[in-house]
C-alpha positions as CSV (number, residue, x, y, z in Angstrom):
1,M,97.8,63.9,85.8
2,P,99.8,67.1,86.0
3,K,102.5,67.3,88.7
4,D,101.5,68.7,92.1
5,Y,104.0,71.6,92.1
6,D,105.0,72.4,95.7
7,E,106.2,75.5,97.4
8,A,109.9,74.7,96.6
9,Y,109.1,74.7,92.9
10,Y,107.4,78.1,93.0
11,Q,110.2,79.6,95.2
12,K,112.8,78.4,92.7
13,A,110.7,79.4,89.6
14,Y,109.3,82.7,90.8
15,D,111.4,85.2,92.8
16,Y,108.4,87.3,93.7
17,I,106.6,84.6,95.7
18,T,107.3,86.5,99.0
19,N,107.6,90.1,97.7
20,E,104.2,91.7,97.8
21,T,105.3,94.8,95.7
22,D,106.7,92.6,92.9
23,Y,103.6,90.4,92.9
24,N,101.3,93.4,92.5
25,I,103.5,94.8,89.7
26,R,103.5,91.5,87.9
27,A,99.7,91.2,88.4
28,A,99.2,94.6,86.7
29,I,101.5,93.7,83.9
30,A,99.7,90.4,83.4
31,V,96.2,92.0,83.1
32,K,97.6,94.5,80.5
33,K,99.5,91.9,78.6
34,Y,97.0,89.1,78.5
35,F,93.6,90.6,78.9
36,S,93.7,94.2,77.5
37,D,92.0,93.2,74.2
38,I,89.0,91.5,75.9
39,N,85.8,93.6,75.6
40,D,83.8,94.0,78.8
41,L,86.5,92.2,80.8
42,H,85.1,93.2,84.2
43,T,81.6,91.8,83.4
44,K,82.7,88.4,82.3
45,K,82.9,85.3,84.5
46,I,86.6,84.2,84.2
47,L,88.5,81.1,85.1
48,E,92.3,80.6,84.8
49,V,93.2,77.0,84.4
50,G,96.6,76.3,85.8
51,A,96.5,79.5,87.8
52,G,99.7,78.8,89.8
53,M,100.1,81.7,92.2
54,G,97.2,83.6,90.6
55,K,99.1,86.7,89.5
56,N,97.5,86.7,86.1
57,I,94.0,87.1,87.6
58,Y,94.7,88.7,90.9
59,L,93.4,92.1,89.9
60,L,90.3,90.6,88.2
61,K,87.7,90.4,90.9
62,N,85.4,88.4,88.6
63,A,87.9,85.6,88.1
64,A,88.5,82.3,89.8
65,A,91.5,79.9,89.8
66,Y,91.8,76.3,89.0
67,D,95.0,74.3,89.6
68,T,96.0,70.8,90.6
69,S,98.7,72.0,92.9
70,S,97.8,72.0,96.6
71,F,100.2,74.8,97.2
72,S,98.7,76.9,94.4
73,K,95.2,76.4,95.8
74,K,96.3,77.6,99.3
75,F,98.4,80.5,97.9
76,C,95.5,81.8,95.7
77,T,93.1,81.4,98.7
78,R,95.5,83.5,100.9
79,K,95.5,86.1,98.1
80,G,91.7,86.3,98.1
81,I,91.4,84.6,94.7
82,P,88.4,82.2,94.6
83,V,89.5,78.6,93.9
84,V,87.4,76.0,92.2
85,N,88.1,72.3,92.5
86,T,85.9,71.2,89.6
87,I,85.0,73.1,86.5
88,A,81.3,73.1,85.7
89,S,80.2,73.0,82.0
90,N,78.7,76.1,80.3
91,T,79.8,78.4,83.2
92,Y,82.6,80.7,82.1
93,D,82.6,83.6,79.6
94,L,86.4,83.4,79.4
95,I,88.8,80.6,80.3
96,A,92.5,81.4,80.2
97,S,95.4,78.9,80.1
98,I,98.6,80.9,80.4
99,H,101.9,79.0,80.2
100,T,100.4,75.8,81.4
101,L,99.8,73.5,78.4
102,E,103.5,72.5,78.3
103,H,102.9,70.9,81.8
104,V,100.0,68.7,80.7
105,P,100.7,65.1,79.7
106,T,97.8,65.0,77.2
107,P,97.4,68.5,75.7
108,L,94.7,67.8,73.2
109,A,92.4,66.1,75.7
110,H,93.1,69.0,78.1
111,L,92.2,71.6,75.5
112,Q,89.0,69.7,74.6
113,S,88.0,69.5,78.2
114,I,88.6,73.2,78.8
115,Y,86.7,74.2,75.7
116,S,83.7,72.2,76.8
117,K,83.4,74.3,80.0
118,L,82.9,77.6,78.1
119,K,79.5,79.2,77.7
120,K,78.3,79.3,74.1
121,G,80.2,82.2,72.4
122,G,82.8,82.2,75.2
123,T,86.4,83.0,74.8
124,F,89.3,80.6,75.3
125,L,92.6,82.4,75.8
126,L,95.6,80.2,75.3
127,I,99.1,81.6,75.9
128,L,102.0,79.4,75.1
129,P,105.7,80.0,76.0
130,Y,107.9,81.1,73.1
131,E,111.6,80.3,73.2
132,R,113.9,81.4,70.5
133,H,116.9,79.3,69.9
134,R,119.9,80.2,67.8
135,L,122.0,77.7,66.0
136,T,125.7,78.2,66.6
137,A,128.4,77.0,64.4
């Protein structure tokens, strides 16, 4: 089971948690960065799994959030982002998992579960973190 990240985690990890202007800017960047290549984006039923503070889908009025964190659920609800507690099968046109897979103890099972929730012909958007390390002598 993924960790129930609390408010202290988010305050440490994300400096924009209490700054509305920064949150809105980051939300606009997220839509452009992650969803700009999706055709008919605003007509699709979208779910972000591991939504955290919801910034990736905040500007998508046809999107909902799923997260295991109690704080995340409350935060998204306060932002007006619909929160789902269970993911029904064959419901979503697009499911996004953005920088969350590395937090899951059983990644393959997690991916299989998410994929099973998509409508036939749906899109699964998986974004993983990329770190570049340099070897030094």
